[in-house]
VOTI-686542 format. One record per atom (N, C-alpha, C): x, y, z. Coordinates in pm, whole numbers, plus 50000, padded with zeros to 5 digits. Layout:
! residues N
XYZ...
***
This chain:
! residues 599
500904991649987500174994849990500815013350010500655021149895501375035649892500855047949977501525056249960500815067849990499665071249915498985081349963497685092049863498215091449741497375092649617497715094249487497535105749453498185119249538498335133749521498865135849638499405155649643500385161449750499095168149772499045172149887498105183649927498605197949886500205196849907500935210149890501175209849744501875200349667502365206049536501415202249470500015192549476499435187949382497825188449458497775202349488496055204149536494755199649472494785199949325493785201549196493925183049234494855175449290494755162349266493665156649387494275160749484493075159149606491575164049612491475174949537490345184249492489545170749375490135169349285489615153149164489545141149256490235138149350490415126749407488905126449459488535132949572487225139649661485895138449612486075144849467485115145849394484475135649336485315128049310485185112649210484535103949314485235100649453484845095249555483205099349613482925112349591481625118749637480665112449553480905115649432480115111849314479355097749257480765088449381480715069049306481325072949144482235077849163482595068749009483195061748983482715057448879482475039248850481925031648888480765033748995480075026549069478635029048975478025019448992476785018448924475415030148979475185035749092474835042949094475745056349141475415064849067476285078949070475825094049164476135096649197475455114949253475565123549165474295125549150474795140049034475215151949104476565154749024477015167949060476285178549125475005176849066474595190749094473855192049232474185183549296473755176649432475165186549533476245188649478476925198449511477045210449476476045218449445476125232049404476065237949544477015251549569477405256849695477875245949848477985235549803478335228449909479985219349876480325216250000482025208349979481375193249961482115192449911481985172549903483195165249978483755170550042484745163750176485885171050134486055175150043487535182149964488195188950114487615197550139487805207950281488435201950385487385193150463487885181850557488965178650550489495172150398490725166650397491765174150361491665186750314492665202550372492535205950483491405207350590491625206750688492455196250831492305181950799492835174750807494685178750837494765178450710496035181450630497095193550725496135202850726497085217350770497015214050884495565217050965495785216251132495875205151207495375190851190495595181951260497035175651234497195174651109498805174451089499735184151076498985192651132500265206451175501185205951022500465208750858500885211950803501055225750714500225232150837500435245850788501385257350771502215252050866503445261750890504645259150728504115245250688504895247450570504675250450424503195255750472502435265950312502745276950291503965283050209504375294850167503675306350171503635313950220503205330850179503335334750061501865335050002502255344949879502935359349893503895362549849504515380149847505435377849765505795394549745506665396949610508095386249607508485383949740509655373349730509515357849707508435351349759507855338249713507815336549590507195348149537506345347849412507755343549281508965344549329510095343749236510375328949191509765319849298509795306249314508425299449348507735302549364506095292949359505935291849290505115277049308504695273149145503165275049112502665276049012501225275548988500845260748995499525264549057498475248449096499235239649225500085250049292500335247249427499655255249501499585246249662498985254849765499495265749865499395276949864499825288049875498795292649998499265303150068498305313850186499045322950134497985334250136497745351150136496895358750212497815364850310497335375050398497105387050361495865395850328495275410950284494155412950324494145426050300492815433350347491925431550216490565430050230489385430450134489385443950083489815446149951489725460649910488505464649842487745452349730486915454849728486395442949664485035444349649484065430449610483375430749456484275422149394483735424049246482795414349178482115410149306480895402049226480775387749210480225379749165480185367749154480635365048979481105351748999481265349848835480655335848817480395330748694479545317148666480745307748605480935297248630481735287348574481305274148598481955264148469481395251148489481735247548572481085240748667481655234548811481945218148775480865216548691480945199648688480585197548504480905186448489480345186448301480975170648297480585164048186480815151048164481575149048054482395140148071483525136948008483055119347951482595118947856482315102747828481485097947947481705090448015480855082948106481135088748224482575098748254483425104848385482925116348417482385117248520481825133148565483465143348598483735149348570485095157148634484415174148689485165178748788485255191048817486205200748784485535218048777486655226848739486585237348883485945234048964486205235749114487515240049127488205250049195489245257149251489935259249124489725257348979490715259948849489885272748809491145281848675490755289148605489925282948476490425273848463490635267048321490235251848362489645242348262488945227948273490505223448257490785213248288492355203148292491885190948191490695192848126490265184448038489415187547913489135183647820488535185247735486975184047684486235191547735484595191447790483695184147673484255182047549483715173747465482445182147439481525178547342479935182247302479075181147380479385173547502478135167247599477245182247629476165177947645475265190747702475135186947867475805177647948475925177648086477345186248130476465190948166477365203548303476435208248393477275212048502476435223048579477575235848619476595249348584477125262648613476735262548748478275265148801477725272948980478455287448944478475290949070479065303049118480495304249213480775318849171482025316949289482285330149294482695338949428482535352449467484185354049436484435368649387485755374449362485815387649444487065386149521487405392249611488915399349578489025413249550490265421049546490375422249654491785415549702492595414049827494305421749803494525432649891495935443349891496545438750044497745440150028498255443750156497955447050266497675445950397497065453350472497665471550480496865481050428497365493550442498345498850535499335498550569500475507150689500775496150750501115483550703501355469350807502675472550837503265468850969504655473251006505615458250961506435462850930507585452050885507735441751020507575442051143507785431751207506315421451230505385422551163504505418051125504375406151009505435407050945505945397550816505845385750856505855377050836506465360850858508305364650830508925355450938510145355650985510855348450850510075337450821510605329150740510705327850607511505326150513511145321250399511405310650358510775302650303510945286350247511975283750152512425274950164513665270150045512365266549961512985272549843512095266149687513145255949650514145244749727514675233049656514675225549798513675229449895514085223350044512785210150032512525210450133511525200050130509795204450115509515215150074508355220950096507925215949936508665217549816508435212349717509545200249678508995189749570509725180149576510765184949440511785175949474512665177349345511865172249219512825179149099512365172948982512455163048968513175155748959513285143348962512185132749027511745135849134510185132949229509565139949142509305150049086507745156649008507395149248876508785141548845508855137748692508485121548744508515117648855508265102648912506875104548909506395114148988504585113849064504105119848927504915122148793503745124948664504035115248599504935105548627504745092348550503205082548653503595084548747502385074748820501055084348762501185097348778500035103348775499325098048595500585096648487499825094048354499705080348372500565070448446500015056648398498355052548473497625063348599496785061548637495535065248588495925077448486495115086748408493855080748346492935082648282491915076648174492295080348099492165073547944492745076447819491675084547826490955092047834490695105547793491205118247835492045112347915493015124547975493785131147900494215118647789495375121147740495265127647585494885139547540494265149247468495155159547384494965162947250496015171247189495815186647258496525194647252496155207047245495125213147166495365208947045494055212746899492895209046935492755192747027491755187247046491055197147137491765206447215491185212147354490575223647289491535232147196491515241847155489835244947040489605232447009488955232946873487715227646920487385217047075486305216447099485105227647078483865217247078482925229747072482445232947188482495226947303482465235847451483355240347494484555242947394485915254447447484735266647373484465261947257484195277047175483085280647258482295272847291481125282247375481335287047511482725278647553482455288047699483355300347685484175301947588484545317647510483555326447521482605318747397481685333747352480825334447494480505326247586479415331247710480645334947802481795341047828482615344847881482685337048025482555323847983483555311648084485335310648056485865310148168487245307248134487565295348049488245300047924488675285247880489695277647891489535260647840489905254547927491595254747896492675247647967494045251447973494745241647828495875245447807496465239747725496585220647799497455213347706497435200047713498075194747860498035187447994499025182848072500065186348032500765183247928502475178347864502735193747916501685203747846502515220047825502005223147994501105217448075501075226048163502265219748314502595209348244503545202148326505345206948287505315214348137506565220848138506345235348195505065241048201505265252548279505445252848406505405242448463505675244948651507185235648664508045232448536508965224148573509855230448663510325244748661511505251748733510505261648791511615266148912511455279648949511345291048831512715290248739512485302248637511345300348552510615292748523509515292048461508265301648548508065298348708507475308748783507835322648740508825325148753509585338848756508615346348617509365336648494508785343848374506865347248418506335333748447505215333248457504345348548535505015351548680504425362248708505245375448690506105376148556507285384548539506555401348594504775403348567504815416048619504075420848708504185412148833503835411648948504385427749008503575432049139504315447449132505445442149249506785442349253507605436849320507525441749498506765452849511506535456849636505425456249716504365453849611502705452149682502145447449555502155432949630500955422049552500145420849587499305422949521497955420649506497345407049443495905407549520495195390949477493915390749453493745382149339492325380949343492305367949377491215370249506490745354149566489265352249492489175337749483487885332949463487365322449545486295328249643485505325949701484355309149678484285302649751483455290049705482735287349842481455286249800480605283549950480705286750077480785299950068480825308350215479875316950197478945318050307478125333850320478705344650272477665355350203477965367950197478645374050341477895369950436478065380250567479615369650627480125364350595481335360150637482845371250597482555375350498483805380950431482895391850406483855404850467483435418050426484665430450411483805436950350485265447250315485945451950415487225455650375488195460950473488265449150565487915437250610488575428150697489725422750646490495416150743491925413750705491695397350717491875388950603491655372750611493105368850577493415353950605494405344750539493885335350475493805336250324493385326950240494225317050200494265303950241494545291350210493715287650096494695285649968494065278049832495175276449748494385275749597495495268849482495585283149418496885284349421497725294849282497515285949151496685299549079496775291348913497035300748843497365294748723497905304648623497585301948511497255307448416496745304948241496935310648163498075307948098498825314747989497805323647885496395314647839495205324147742495135334547781494875336847891494115344348016495025359548023496695352348025497255364448059497615373447903496835377247883496995389647735496275398147737497155406947618496445423947641495445421647528494545428347600492835427447553493145432947386493815440047338494125443247213494715433047125495605420747169495965413047099495035400947103493785399747145492985386047117491935388047133491395389347012490125387946977489155381547050489545369847078488585357847106488135364347266488835373647345488195376947476487665389347457487335389847343487115405847339485485406547386484425400247385483165399747471483505391347586484515386147684484165377747771483915383947925484365376347996483985381148175485365389148143486595386348106487725390048171487965408548078487285406447982487265423247905486325428347970485385427048080484205436448108484825441448271485525428348361485845430648473486955428148525487825423448482489125414648488490305422048412489995433548282490785434048201492295443348290492215449248371493175454048420493635441348543493205431848528493855420848643494375409548566495255410248518495515398748446496365393048497496355374748499496855370448591498495373248603499375374248521500535379448517501115390848630499775398448614499945412148759499305407948822498025404148840497525399448980497145381548984498075375949095497725363149081496235363649149495805349549092494525339649118494845328149202493745333449346494065324349443492595317549425492425301849441491305294049447491305291949600490325298649691490615298649824489775285649872490465276249963489875264750008489635264950143490365275250247490135277950378490185293050411489495295050438490085313650505489425317850649490095325950706489705330850837490455344350896489335350850964489625361350952490635364751079491365375051049492955377951114492665387251247493375387451357493215393051432494225400351493494635410651549496105418351582497155398151638496435393751756497345385551785498065373551658497145374051567497625364351458498815371851390499135384651429500275391851362501445389351444500835387451545502415386151657503145377651619504625376451601505645366751603506415366051673506155348051752507335348151864506735351851986505495361851987505125362852132504495354752250504935353052363504625341452423503105345552435502265332252477500845332352496500795332652633500355342152716500295343552869499065348652909498365346953016497125345653092497465359253117496345366453113496105379253164496175380953309497115375453389497125382353518497295393053593496755397353639496605410953697498825413053742498965404553819500405410453850501405409053719500915399553660501985398353517501465411053382500505415253405500345423953302500395435153388500465439453539500975455753567502415452953568503165443453558504635447253496504815451153400504375444453301504615449053126504045462453145503095470653222502135479853179503275490453219504085488753357505165499253386506085496053320506585485053282507595485953182507355497553002506095493152956505735503852816505515516552889505345518953009505075530353055505935542853076507215531153116507955540553096508915541952978508795534052896508825534552770508435548752679507205549452701506555561052620506455578952698506895574252844507345584352890508725589052859509765583852821511225583552797510785590552606509885581452535509635591652397509355604252413508535601652520507845616352517508295632352632509915625652620510695635152682510075636152860509995627452906509495626853043508505634053101507705632852990506345637553009505365628053058505315626053193504285617153221503015613353235502315625153228500845628153205500605623753060501185631952985500885625952859501355615352802502075608252875502985590252873501215587852892500685589153041499705580453072498465583252983497995593952898496825591752833497195587352696498645588952650499085578352503498955564152567499025559752698498785547652660497545543952665496935552652749494855547452709494575548052583495085560552536494745557552393495185544152296496445536852300496575528052221495985519252261495095516252388494115504652438492975508652362492615520152322491545522852293490635512352174489665512352171489045501952031487145507152065486605503951940485245508951948484465491951985483855494752115483365483752183481985481652122481285494052124479525492252078479775502051990478045501951933477455514951876476515518851908476345530051942474715534251988474575547151921473765544951873472925552451755474145555851686474405571051671475715570151617476665575951669477085571751828478015572851904478775559351930480325560151860480505548551910481555547852013481345539452121481395534852257482745532452246483965539752332485425531252324486355541952269486265547052181487375551852125487975565352211489405564252209489915574752238490615586152181490445595952067491415600152001492445606352065493455616552075494335620352116494755633652071494885644152086495655656552044496615661652138497575659452098499095666352166498915683652103498955691852206498995706752128500465711152187500505725452147501525726252214503265723852126502565717951984503875713851919504205723551791505405723551765505965734351619506275723351554506605725551445507205718951335508255712451389509205720051445510645719151518510655706051625509995706851733509355697251815508905682651767507915685451683507375675151566508305664351514509365673751481510365669951422511475659651507511155659651615511995650851727511025640851795509465651251834509005640251943507885632251845507515639051719506705630651637507425625051578508115623751527509435612851457509675598351594510065600151700509615592351800508375583351794507645593051783506025587451835505725576951729506255586151606505835572751509506425563551484507775562751519508875553451538507995540551667507755547251778507275538751863505765530351836505085538951767503775530351725503955520251649505365522551524505535512851441506095502651474506655502851584507385493351682505925482651770505155485951817504015485151917502895475151812502205485951718501085483751674501315476751495500315467851503500685464051351500365472351200499345483451253498675489051089499355500851159499945512151098499985526351165500275534150996499485546051021499825555450901500015573650971500625579750880500425591050945500565598650810499375609550831499245621350717499405634150761500345639650656500905655050701499825663950631499065667950786497695681150738498605693350659498685692450540498765708150489497855712150380497945722850341496805727050295496855724150180497875721750120497905711149938497235698649953497975693950112497195677250101495955679550115495175683050165494115684750200492985687950104493565695750005493375701049872493405689049759494225677249769494775670749688493975660349716494525655249796494505638049866492955631149818492985620649769491605611849796491795605149914491115608450007490755608250130489535590950148488965597250076487635583450046487725575449943487255564449944487175555149811486265557249748486225555849599485215558349500485275546849396483975548249326483625534949289483865545549109484605537749054485085539148931483735529748840482795530748789481645525148711482245516048561483355526448547483835523348399484835508648403485765510248528486285499548514486025490748592484755497948693484035481448765485025482848868485325488948911486445491649061486215501049153486365496549283486435503949399487875510649389488105526349363489665530849402489725533249526490675530249605490885528349731491295545849783490455545349900491385561749972492365560250070492675567750105493615572150227493085566950362491945569350376490875559950474490205550350468490485544050372489975527150368491025518850454490525517750526491795514750656491015504250730491695488750765490835479050851490965482850964490135474151050489585473651206491145473651282491185483951396492455480951450493755491051401493345498251271494645508251231494955520251336495855526451332496535536451373496865548951306496365560451320496525571551238497095581351292497885589151248498815601151298498785612851210497945619451240497765636351188498355645551240499415647651126500475662951161500145674451133499285681851196498715696051177499725706751161500835700851236501765715951263502415717951115502165718551002502815722850907501455730450852500265730250879499095736050808499615752150839499245756450713499225774550703497635780550645497865792850651496695797450639496525797750488495145795050447494545793550318493315790550271493075790650096491255788150118491785770950078490675764750109490475751150087489205753249999490015743449892489135736849736487715729549792487235726949694486435717149721486465703449761487425699749693488345690549754488565687649915489175700549953489515704550092488565702650157487345710650131486165708750234486065693750276485835684550130484895674450176486035665050239487505667150213488185663250280488605666550463488275674950471487875680050658486865671050699485335671650594484435663550664484815650050701485335647250610485465629150628486575628450727487805636150765488565632650843487495638551018486495650051020485895649551134485235638951155484505632051062483375621151082484045610051090485425606451086485985594551118486255596951255486495609251320487325608451436485645607651547484945617451493483315616251586482915606951587482625601151455481605585651465482045575151422483745576951414484315559551338483415557551228483485568651119482475562851008483125568750897483335562850783483865567150666483255569750529482785580550450481655579750387482215575450252482035563250147482405557950074481725565349949482185569749828481415578749706481175564449583480105564149588479555553749467478885565549360479315576449351479315584249243477775590449265476415582149232475395584549240475035583549382475355580849460475355582249631476465577149736476295582449838477505576649952477195566950064477815560950082477785550550164478455555550307477965553350417478975550950528479075536650568480405537650577481145524850662481745527050804481225514850856482125516251009483265516450992484175522451114485555521551123486055519651232487345517051266487755512551447489255515951438489135529451400490675536951364490985546951492492525544051558492865549651665493315568451616492855580751643493885589551596494355597751672495355600951649496475609451708496845621651653496785632051675496365643051646497955653451732498795659951613499885667151645499825686951612499685687851737499325703451651499975716951797499885729451731500245739051788499295745051891497585746151840497025747551948496145738651913494405733751984493795728751967493185726551814493075713151785493095716451628491455715051615490965725151511489755724851491488845720151369490225711451258489955702751144489625689651240490345686951349490375670251362489785673551507488725678051554488515678051710488535663951796489845665251877490015648551958489405649452075489055637252126488165633652264488775642052366490585637252345491005643652474492235650952412492325667252484493335674752458494175674152550495555674052519496605672552636497965681452568498035693252662499035702452651500235694852647501545695252574502375684852612503935692252629504105690552758505345696552843506065683652844507415686952745508465674452774509185679952849510215673752963511335681053002512805676952987512875668152881513975662652831513805660652668515405663952620515605661552492516015644852440516785643952541517385630052564516805613752528516855608852485516425594752422517295587152373517725578152429518535564352380518385549452377516865554052407516585538652443516115529552310516705519452317516795509452232515605495552246514675493352249514025481252340514315468952308514395456952415515265447452321513965437352254514385430552198513045424752112512275414352226512375408552338511615406652416510895412852484511225428152485510235435752544509295440552461509635444252373508945449452234507295434652223508285425352220507425414552207506085412252321506515413752444505445417552552504725427852501504985436352470504585448252466503375451252388503785440752238502635439752148501585431152185501975421852267501165408752303500005419952437500835425552522499615434552609499125442352517499315448552413498325458052379497475453752338497975443152229496835432852177495665426652271496035423552365495535414552494494025422152576494895431952646494255434452723492805448652715493125451452537492205460952467490565454252500491025439952446489875431952441488955425552534489235430952683488975426752806487495431052849486495418652901485365427252970485715432453034484205444353099484315452753159483365454553256482945457353378481835456853451482185466253535481485473753619480735485753746479855478353824480555478953926479635469654048478855477254079477745475554185476915487854228477225496754316478065487854412479255501554517479605510054386480315508554297480965518154230480245527754161479165518754112478105526754022477935540154085477315535754243476805547454317478185559354350479105550554320480425563954342480855571054249480875565054146480895573353985479605581853960478415581253985477175586853983477415597554036477785600454203477615610654305479035618154238479715611154165480945622754181480915631354050480195622653924479815629853812478725641253861477995638453919477105649854000477795661754042478895658554163479135669554181480295675654108481145668553990481475676453920480645680453817479225683853796478625691353702478025698553810477865703153953477755714154023478955721054022480125716454021481405724454024481805731053900481065729753787481415733553654480445726953561479655740853526478485737853477478825736853319480145739753247480515736753106480795721853076480795716253225480915698453169479695695253105479975682253020478595677252931478725664752926477685658852836477315643652852478635639152814479215648252686480375641252626481655640752712481845649552823482955649852866482645638652992481545633953015481105624953143481425607753083481095605852919481235595152865482625594952833483585606352839484875602752831485555599252947484805604553037485905596153139485275582753195484095579353161483545567153160484495553853045484835559852979485935554552861487105553452914487525563152947488865561953053488945557153179487885552653220487785546853385488005527653305487175526353196487755513953124488655510053092489285520053031491005515352933491755513953076491515526553189492495521953299492485510053375490985505953412491345490653441492045481553358491235482853237492045471553115493425472853111494085484753112495205487253172496225480853226495515474553352496135469753472495595450553471494965451053372494505434453334493025434053399492495443253474491325441753558490055443553476489325434953502487755436153409486645443753463486995447253628486015455953696486785466653748485845476953747486595490753778486405493453944487685497653967488145495454141487725508754161487545512354295488005528854353489455535454329490555525754346491555534254284491805537954147490965529654082491355532253951490515547853853489255546753942488385556453924489285568654006489615569454100490915581154130491855580354047492585573653999493305576853885492705584453781491745579553723490775586753641490975602853630489875607553782489755618853833491095628253825492315622453848493295627753904493965629753732493695625553624494535623553485493755636153421492615636353479491665647353417491755658853487492385661653645492505670053729493875677853627495165666753629496215670753598496155677553441495245672153345495025672653194494415694553202493325690053307492615705453314493655715653355494635712153425495195723553473496235725953391496725722853277497215724953202496775728753059495335728753063495245738252965494495753053023494575752653181494485769953206495175781753171
***
């Protein structure tokens, strides 16, 4: 008894084909019609889940990125991490067809592996198309640390591949061995082209030659962006609610390439009326790789932590990490302890709930008293600190020219049928720094006024308006905003305004790798802790809010909401899920110190 007649890593389509034949009962007297598997899995996904997770082979699957694109082979198993930037709708394809007496499947492929003949027996199914991009502002430390050896155990040697090929050829049905001319002249092939379905691929021999070496892979994807790898992901059998715009996912599936589709529109009349002409003409396979997704999973910040320890959120452990991180932030901010406290709470903030138009949990921060010169010191330090601690960070230089020219909101281009990305199309958990110190007096254009409105809406409501030309649609966001300015920002009015008062310019601290890993784990973990206020503390908080209102009539509901948000963040920062009197007193003291500075 030998092993399975396929290799899940190097030949995943072999596994798909085998499970399909088994599911329909190929060769038996009573076959199941393939239409029974429209929108359903027939056992292929269970096989891959077992292989990847129970046999712990996931770590052996290469990440698809500009480096690995130099050697990864078409029709092999890969994984891609990215943000869903656009949803291109559904694509129809021939999912199953009859080849003589045998049913075959085209699932997880762009083209048919075999000629489909003239038989009318075929099943037309649907798959979703997602246009995915690298996560905007992704920090370098989140990238996978290891790059697999293309000549190592990940892929078979050329000798083993030839042996595998001979075995496959011996086991193949006689109908499998057809010439390229037969495929191209097949009536079904022509019909598929006319109807906009992907056309069948060249013969198995040409496919093998195409994947015989790493050099062929390099030439196959020679037009891929070397620094910014986008990917067209094809999704099968998943509810639409599972995958949403701007979500960050890891997709594990089959990387495909077909040379017949990698042509320029003007050079191929056969594709002039095809699906690729309408929607994918700018997404040719040698520019944007195709990934047929077998398994997908939504990623959280924890999934980007490289080598970080998995620890329990025990208060004493969290407190130690908190103290070390607070010392680091204090040093970064020129020994301004008050600003460091608010910075820590800001980094822990996130939208926990939405009540009407209120995004509960956000805490934007405006550090004021900064000039162009001081921002060049402390702004750069903070920017670097955020990049070291957070997975997704961005910086906007808020000049008059930037406001009047930047494309902040995504816009729909109906001619290209694409959502053109904007600066504010960001995934959940992003951090955005706005440098207002460079802003000078002048006039805002219509674009500038619109961009100012977009920034205010993001800060106040955590929503971004997407421009669909004929209408606008608000999309929920969860972005931490940090603003640098001389005086209180009117363009981006933050939840908390803190006058910045550094006492030292010296800063020579270089955190150890272990410390950075612990801080990243801390920020990713404690911000999601549950929170509650006991009945006794609730009475204390209510009495304090009433007393504060009587002492200062200028205080309103927004101030009290901010205090409660700060109370939650202070408790979480110590690893506590219930507000204590000590932590409530700390909130009041921080607010007192802040208001003193504002006088």
